[in-house]
C-alpha positions in Angstrom: -39.8 -59.1 17.2 -38.1 -57.6 14.0 -39.6 -59.1 10.8 -37.9 -59.6 7.6 -40.0 -56.8 6.2 -39.0 -54.5 8.9 -35.4 -55.4 8.3 -35.7 -54.6 4.6 -37.5 -51.4 5.2 -34.6 -50.2 7.6 -32.0 -51.2 5.3 -33.7 -49.5 2.4 -33.9 -46.3 4.6 -30.1 -46.4 5.1 -29.5 -46.6 1.5 -31.9 -43.8 0.8 -30.3 -41.6 3.4 -26.8 -42.5 1.9 -28.1 -41.6 -1.6 -29.3 -38.2 -0.3 -26.1 -37.4 1.5 -24.0 -38.4 -1.6 -25.8 -36.1 -3.9 -26.0 -33.2 -1.4 -22.8 -33.3 0.5 -20.1 -35.0 -1.6 -18.3 -32.2 -3.4 -16.1 -34.6 -5.6 -18.3 -35.5 -8.6 -16.7 -39.0 -9.1 -17.1 -39.8 -5.4 -21.0 -38.8 -5.5 -21.6 -40.8 -8.5 -19.9 -43.8 -7.0 -21.8 -43.6 -3.6 -25.1 -43.3 -5.7 -24.3 -46.5 -7.6 -23.5 -48.2 -4.4 -27.1 -47.1 -3.2 -28.8 -48.1 -6.2 -27.2 -51.8 -6.0 -28.2 -52.0 -2.3 -31.7 -51.1 -3.2 -31.8 -53.7 -5.9 -30.5 -56.4 -3.5 -33.4 -55.4 -1.1 -36.0 -55.6 -4.0 -34.8 -59.2 -4.9 -33.0 -58.2 -8.1 -29.7 -59.5 -7.0 -28.4 -60.2 -10.6 -29.0 -56.6 -11.8 -27.5 -55.2 -8.5 -24.4 -57.5 -8.8 -23.9 -56.1 -12.4 -24.3 -52.5 -11.1 -21.8 -53.2 -8.1 -19.2 -54.7 -10.4 -19.6 -51.8 -12.9 -19.2 -49.2 -10.1 -16.5 -51.2 -8.6 -14.4 -51.5 -11.9 -14.6 -47.8 -12.7 -13.5 -46.9 -9.2 -10.7 -49.4 -9.2 -9.5 -47.7 -12.4 -9.5 -44.2 -10.7 -7.7 -45.7 -7.8 -5.1 -47.4 -9.8 -4.7 -44.3 -12.0 -3.7 -42.2 -8.6 -1.4 -45.3 -7.7 -3.2 -45.7 -4.2 -2.5 -49.3 -3.3 -4.1 -49.2 0.0 -7.4 -48.3 -1.4 -7.0 -50.9 -4.2 -6.3 -53.6 -1.9 -9.1 -52.6 0.4 -11.5 -52.6 -2.6 -10.2 -55.9 -3.9 -11.0 -57.5 -0.5 -14.6 -56.1 -0.7 -15.3 -57.4 -4.1 -13.9 -60.8 -3.0 -16.4 -60.8 0.0 -19.3 -59.7 -2.4 -18.3 -62.7 -4.7 -18.3 -65.1 -1.8 -21.7 -63.9 -0.5 -23.3 -64.2 -3.9 -21.8 -67.7 -4.3 -23.3 -68.6 -0.8 -26.7 -67.1 -1.7 -26.8 -69.3 -4.7 -26.6 -72.5 -2.7 -28.2 -71.4 0.6 -30.7 -68.5 -0.2 -29.3 -65.9 2.1 -31.4 -63.1 3.5 -31.0 -60.0 1.3 -29.5 -58.1 4.2 -26.3 -60.1 3.8 -25.9 -59.1 0.1 -26.2 -55.4 1.1 -23.2 -55.6 3.6 -20.7 -54.8 0.8 -22.7 -51.8 -0.9 -22.8 -50.3 2.6 -19.1 -50.7 3.1 -18.4 -49.3 -0.3 -20.6 -46.3 0.5 -18.5 -45.7 3.7 -15.1 -46.2 1.7 -16.2 -43.5 -0.8 -16.4 -41.1 1.9 -13.2 -42.2 3.5 -11.4 -42.2 0.2 -12.5 -38.6 -0.4 -10.9 -37.4 2.9 -8.0 -39.7 2.5 -7.0 -38.1 -0.9 -7.6 -34.5 0.1 -3.8 -33.7 1.1 -2.5 -35.7 -1.8 -4.8 -33.9 -4.3 -3.7 -30.5 -2.7 -0.2 -31.3 -3.1 -0.4 -32.6 -6.8 -2.5 -29.4 -7.6 0.7 -27.4 -6.2 3.1 -29.4 -8.0 1.0 -28.9 -11.2 1.1 -25.3 -10.7 4.9 -25.2 -10.6 5.1 -27.5 -13.5 2.8 -25.1 -15.5 4.7 -22.2 -14.7 7.9 -23.9 -15.5 10.0 -22.3 -12.7 13.5 -23.7 -12.1 13.4 -23.4 -8.5 15.1 -26.1 -6.4 15.1 -27.0 -2.7 17.7 -25.9 -0.3 19.3 -29.4 0.3 19.5 -29.5 -3.6 21.2 -26.2 -3.7 23.6 -26.9 -0.8 24.9 -30.1 -2.4 25.3 -28.5 -5.8 27.1 -25.5 -4.2 29.4 -28.0 -2.3 30.4 -29.6 -5.5 31.0 -26.3 -7.2 33.1 -24.9 -4.2 35.2 -27.9 -4.1 36.7 -26.9 -7.7 36.2 -23.0 -7.5 37.7 -20.2 -5.3 36.0 -17.0 -5.5 34.4 -14.4 -3.6 30.6 -14.7 -3.4 27.3 -13.2 -2.1 24.4 -15.0 -0.7 21.2 -13.1 -1.5 18.1 -13.9 0.7 14.9 -12.7 -0.6 11.8 -13.0 2.1 8.5 -12.3 0.3 6.1 -10.2 2.8 2.5 -9.4 2.2 1.3 -12.6 0.9 -1.2 -13.3 3.6 -2.9 -10.0 3.1 -3.2 -10.7 -0.6 -4.5 -14.2 0.3 -7.3 -12.7 2.6 -8.3 -9.9 0.3 -7.9 -11.4 -3.1 -8.4 -15.0 -2.7 -5.9 -17.9 -2.7 -6.0 -18.6 -6.4 -5.1 -14.9 -7.2 -2.6 -14.5 -4.5 -0.8 -17.6 -5.8 -0.9 -16.4 -9.4 0.6 -13.0 -8.3 3.4 -14.9 -6.4 4.1 -16.9 -9.4 4.3 -13.8 -11.6 6.8 -12.3 -9.0 9.0 -15.5 -8.9 9.1 -15.5 -12.8 10.3 -11.9 -12.8 12.9 -12.8 -10.3 14.0 -15.6 -12.4 14.5 -13.3 -15.2 16.5 -10.8 -13.2 18.9 -13.4 -12.0 19.7 -14.8 -15.5 23.0 -13.2 -15.1 26.6 -14.6 -16.0 27.7 -13.9 -12.4 24.8 -15.5 -10.7 25.7 -19.1 -9.9 24.0 -21.8 -11.9 23.1 -24.8 -9.9 22.5 -27.3 -12.5 20.3 -30.4 -11.4 19.1 -33.4 -13.3 15.4 -33.3 -13.7 13.7 -36.1 -15.8 17.2 -37.0 -17.2 17.9 -33.3 -18.4 20.3 -30.7 -16.8 18.1 -27.9 -16.1 19.3 -24.5 -15.1 18.5 -23.5 -11.6 19.7 -20.1 -10.1 16.9 -19.6 -7.6 16.3 -22.0 -4.7 13.6 -22.1 -1.8 15.0 -22.3 1.7 11.5 -21.8 3.6 8.1 -20.8 2.8 8.1 -17.5 0.8 11.8 -17.3 1.4 14.1 -17.7 -1.6 17.9 -17.4 -2.3 20.6 -17.1 -4.8 24.5 -16.8 -5.0 26.5 -14.2 -7.0 30.1 -14.8 -7.9 32.5 -11.9 -7.9 34.8 -12.8 -10.8 34.3 -9.6 -12.7 32.2 -7.0 -11.2 32.6 -6.2 -7.5 29.3 -4.6 -6.8 27.1 -6.9 -9.0 25.4 -8.5 -6.0 24.0 -5.1 -5.0 22.6 -4.5 -8.5 21.1 -7.9 -8.5 19.5 -7.5 -5.0 18.0 -4.1 -6.2 16.8 -5.7 -9.4 15.2 -8.7 -7.3 13.5 -6.1 -5.0 12.0 -4.3 -7.9 11.0 -7.4 -9.5 9.2 -8.9 -6.4 7.4 -5.7 -5.4 4.6 -4.7 -7.6 1.4 -2.9 -6.2 -2.1 -4.2 -7.1 -5.3 -2.3 -7.0 -8.0 -4.1 -5.0 -11.5 -3.1 -3.7 -9.9 -2.4 -0.4 -7.0 -0.2 -1.7 -3.6 -1.1 -2.8 -2.0 -4.4 -1.7 1.4 -5.5 -2.6 4.1 -8.2 -2.3 7.1 -6.6 -0.3 10.4 -8.3 -0.6 12.9 -8.2 2.3 16.4 -8.8 1.2 19.5 -9.8 3.1 23.1 -10.0 1.6 25.9 -11.9 3.0 29.6 -11.9 1.5 32.1 -14.4 1.8 34.7 -16.6 0.0 33.9 -19.9 -1.4 37.0 -21.5 0.0 36.3 -20.3 3.6 32.5 -19.8 4.0 29.9 -22.6 4.3 26.7 -21.7 2.4 24.8 -22.9 5.4 26.7 -20.5 7.7 26.0 -17.7 5.4 22.3 -18.5 5.3 22.2 -18.2 9.1 23.8 -14.9 8.8 21.3 -13.8 6.4 18.5 -14.8 8.6 20.2 -12.8 11.5 20.3 -9.8 9.2 16.9 -10.1 8.2 15.6 -10.3 11.6 17.8 -7.6 12.9 16.6 -5.0 10.2 13.0 -5.7 9.7 12.1 -2.2 8.3 15.0 -2.2 5.7 14.2 -3.1 2.2 17.9 -4.3 1.7 20.2 -5.1 4.4 23.8 -6.1 4.6 25.5 -8.4 7.1 28.6 -7.1 8.8 31.0 -8.3 11.7 29.5 -5.7 13.8 26.1 -7.0 13.4 27.0 -10.0 15.9 27.9 -7.3 18.5 24.5 -5.5 17.9 22.6 -8.7 18.3 24.4 -9.4 21.5 23.5 -5.9 22.8 19.8 -6.5 21.6 19.6 -9.8 23.6 21.0 -8.0 26.6 18.3 -5.2 26.1 15.4 -8.0 25.8 16.7 -9.3 29.1 16.6 -5.8 30.7 13.2 -5.1 29.5 11.9 -8.3 31.0 12.9 -7.0 34.4 12.2 -3.3 34.0 10.0 -1.3 36.4 7.5 0.8 34.7 7.1 3.2 37.6 10.8 3.7 38.5 12.5 3.2 35.0 10.2 4.9 32.7 9.8 8.6 32.4 6.7 10.7 31.0 7.1 13.5 28.7 4.5 15.6 27.2 4.2 17.5 23.8 1.1 19.9 23.3 -1.0 20.0 20.1 -2.0 23.6 19.3 -5.4 24.3 17.7 -5.4 26.8 14.7 -6.3 29.4 14.0 -6.9 30.5 17.6 -3.7 29.0 19.0 -5.6 27.4 22.1 -4.4 24.1 23.6 -6.0 21.3 21.7 -4.8 18.4 23.4 -1.4 17.0 25.1 0.4 13.9 23.6 2.1 11.8 26.3 5.5 10.5 25.3 7.1 7.5 26.9 10.9 7.5 27.7 13.1 4.8 29.2 15.8 6.2 31.7 18.5 3.5 30.6 21.2 3.3 33.4 23.7 3.3 30.5 22.5 4.8 27.3 20.5 7.5 28.8 16.9 8.6 27.8 15.4 6.2 25.2 12.5 7.2 23.0 9.8 4.7 22.8 10.5 3.7 19.1 13.8 2.4 20.5 12.4 -0.3 22.8 8.6 -0.6 22.3 8.9 -3.4 19.7 11.3 -5.3 22.0 9.0 -4.6 25.2 6.2 -6.4 23.0 8.6 -9.2 22.0 9.2 -10.1 25.7 5.4 -10.2 26.4 5.0 -6.9 28.3 3.3 -4.8 25.6 -0.2 -5.3 27.2 0.9 -4.3 30.7 2.6 -1.3 29.5 -0.5 -0.1 27.5 -2.4 -0.4 30.8 0.0 1.5 32.6 0.4 4.3 30.1 -3.5 4.7 29.9 -3.7 4.9 33.6 -1.1 7.5 33.8 -2.7 9.3 31.1 -6.1 9.4 33.0 -4.4 10.5 36.0 -2.8 13.4 34.1 -6.1 14.5 32.7 -7.6 14.4 36.1 -4.7 16.5 37.4 -5.0 19.1 34.6 -8.8 19.5 35.4 -8.0 19.9 38.9 -5.4 22.6 38.2 -7.9 24.6 36.1 -6.4 23.4 32.8 -8.8 20.8 31.5 -7.0 19.3 28.5 -7.4 15.9 26.8 -4.4 13.5 26.9 -3.3 11.1 24.0 -1.2 8.0 24.1 0.7 6.3 21.5 0.0 2.7 20.9 1.2 0.7 18.0 -1.8 -1.5 17.3 -1.9 -4.9 19.1 -2.8 -3.5 22.5 -6.1 -1.8 21.4 -7.4 -4.7 19.5 -8.7 -6.5 22.7 -11.7 -6.5 24.7 -9.6 -6.2 27.8 -8.0 -2.9 26.8 -11.5 -1.4 26.0 -12.8 -2.5 29.3 -9.8 -1.1 31.1 -10.3 2.2 29.2 -13.9 2.3 30.2 -13.0 1.8 33.9 -10.3 4.5 33.8 -12.8 6.9 32.2 -15.3 6.3 35.0 -13.0 6.1 38.0 -11.2 9.4 37.0 -14.5 11.1 36.2 -13.4 12.1 32.7 -15.4 13.5 30.0 -16.0 12.0 26.5 -12.8 12.6 24.6 -10.5 13.3 27.5 -8.4 10.4 26.5 -7.1 9.9 23.1 -5.5 6.8 21.6 -3.1 7.4 18.5 -2.5 4.7 16.1 -0.3 4.5 13.2 -1.8 4.4 9.7 -0.5 0.8 8.8 -2.2 -0.7 11.8 -5.6 1.0 11.2 -5.7 0.1 7.6 -5.1 -3.6 8.3 -7.9 -4.1 10.8 -10.5 -6.7 10.2 -14.3 -6.4 11.0 -13.8 -7.4 14.6 -11.0 -5.1 15.3 -13.1 -2.1 13.6 -16.0 -3.0 16.1 -13.5 -2.7 19.0 -12.6 0.7 17.8 -16.2 1.7 17.6 -16.7 0.5 21.0 -13.5 2.3 22.5 -15.2 5.4 21.0 -18.4 4.8 22.7 -16.8 4.5 26.1 -15.4 7.8 25.7 -11.9 7.3 24.2 -11.3 9.0 21.0 -9.1 7.6 18.2 -6.3 9.5 16.2 -4.9 8.2 13.0 -1.1 8.9 12.9 1.2 9.2 10.1 -1.1 10.2 7.2 0.8 10.3 4.0 3.5 7.8 5.3 1.9 4.8 3.5 -0.8 4.1 0.8 -4.4 4.6 2.1 -7.2 1.9 1.9 -9.8 4.5 1.1 -12.8 1.9 1.4 -12.0 1.6 5.1 -11.7 5.2 6.1 -15.6 5.8 6.6 -15.5 2.7 8.8 -13.0 4.1 11.3 -14.4 6.4 14.1 -11.6 8.9 13.7 -11.7 12.1 16.1 -8.3 13.2 14.8 -5.8 12.7 11.9 -2.1 13.6 12.0 -0.3 14.4 8.8 3.2 12.8 8.5 6.0 15.4 8.8 7.4 14.3 5.4 4.5 16.2 3.8 5.2 19.6 5.5 9.0 19.4 6.4 9.8 21.4 3.1 7.5 24.3 2.2 6.6 23.3 -1.4 4.1 25.8 -3.2 4.0 23.8 -6.4 0.5 23.2 -7.5 0.9 19.2 -7.4 2.0 19.1 -3.8 -0.5 21.4 -2.7 -3.3 19.8 -4.4 -2.1 16.4 -2.8 -2.1 17.9 0.7 -5.3 19.8 0.2 -7.1 16.6 -0.9 -5.9 14.5 2.1 -7.0 17.3 4.4 -10.4 17.8 2.8 -11.0 14.0 2.6 -10.7 13.8 6.4 -12.5 17.0 7.1 -15.5 15.6 5.4 -15.3 12.5 7.5 -15.5 15.0 10.6 -11.9 14.3 11.7 -9.6 17.1 13.0 -6.6 17.3 11.0 -3.3 18.1 12.7 0.1 18.7 10.9 3.1 17.2 12.9 6.8 18.3 12.7 6.3 22.0 12.6 9.4 23.8 13.4 9.5 27.1 11.5 7.3 30.0 10.9 7.3 29.3 7.3 6.0 25.8 7.9 3.3 27.3 10.2 2.2 29.8 7.6 2.2 27.1 4.9 -0.3 24.8 6.7 -2.4 27.7 7.7 -3.3 27.8 4.1 -5.0 24.5 4.2 -7.3 25.4 7.1 -6.0 22.5 9.4 -7.4 22.3 12.8 -4.2 21.8 14.7 -0.2 21.9 14.6 2.6 20.1 16.7 6.2 20.7 16.7 9.2 22.2 18.2 8.0 25.8 17.1 5.8 25.6 20.2 8.0 23.8 22.6 10.1 20.8 23.2 8.7 17.6 25.0 8.3 18.6 28.7 8.2 16.7 31.9 4.9 17.0 33.8 6.1 19.8 36.1 7.2 21.9 33.0 4.0 21.1 31.2 1.8 22.7 33.9 3.9 25.7 33.9 4.1 26.1 30.1 0.3 25.5 30.0 -0.4 28.6 32.4 2.0 30.8 30.5 0.7 29.8 27.0 -2.8 30.6 28.1 -1.7 33.9 29.6 0.1 34.8 26.4 -2.9 34.0 24.3 -5.3 36.0 26.3 -3.4 39.1 25.5 -2.7 38.4 21.8 
């Protein structure tokens, strides 16, 4: 049988637990204080000091109601009003019938619960208020797309002119957010938007005036999607002003920042669509701008043209073809050797994938690999190419020409456990030695890897597959990540060696890059070597290898076997 003392002790325990939880777990100070006062009031009721408890409860309730009213949350205000009426009714009943103290503790317990519910209920609202305050503090006259569309329609009804829609997509915000933190990333974004607003303060940029707080405020920049902004340029004076504005917007938005992990930056991708205010709908122009942005993802500034529609249709046809392409019959494998220096031995052979298109002829991997990944067949192709490379390495070994084979993968395929497991199985089934298979990844992919992906690269090296960094010098390096990469080879981008430059600055740069990776125990290979002058130039830096047309063009399998025998024969007599 539960006695009155046991019940009081149980309820006291509940309040003590609630008191501890409110002190430790509640992140908002005002919510924690409210919960503490509710607990103290409940303990006072249990102890028999119901008058003191009522005063504490009413005081805490009054402060909380003021906070709720201040945030204009009518739902919570009505709920708390009902609870205080219930508490008043219980106290009046207690004066007449001497209720058990447990009845008086019901409302404090409910108020404890409501404090936590109110905290979670207000989180989205607080976040949105903070975001709104941030925009207000920076005083950025950026309006929404519906507002811009309505204001443009009013303007175009009374004006006839040639116009250009400039769409600016800000890329690189997510890496900034991960590496520098949300607050700093938002601050950098706001600074970029502020600079963009200053750039478009131009007489030929359309002013979309909108009423704000009973004041007409200038608005030349509007937001059409997250991190996507637009503006309209009118051609009433200069015919190419839109190109100048687009270039200035790109320069204003793109600013590099130094972080502990290297250089990070916001990257603008700009699409320009021209039209006439009398014949072109701003909504249609926006759709064309999105098409242009998606079709030219690598271009900093791209222009929409009538031919783009035909290219988009041809691209859609290619996507459908790639959904049905047969890897065995439609794809052709070519090979290009990498020559070791200074002894001119065969260092390894790079496998190059080609698509034998029925109409376009032989297509390089760069022309279809992204589309193949887009239709969901990137992983299957990676497994197919790795298996062909393992078979090729085994064939060369059986032919008496043991040579490692490298394959080009563009990032996503190597960052999964399934690929590493498959690579381990290929090494084991084909009886390959450690390093007989090499995976080449472009620099931007390797520089963007997180800790999990870095561990996968380490595991790939452990199962016997070496890793080559491709395109050194093409993009900025995150130097802090280099020691974490298990690199066996590094390929210098052809842009650094295509012109023989004997100036001290260029030689110092190239020599520094090569020495840095040599100290990381990676073999450095220069790509795109086509002339004797280039070959002599790179030999001055003591690189370990070279690749290019000076040795041979890419060869099919049969041609490679014959070339390899001839090359070894020539070197044995030289």
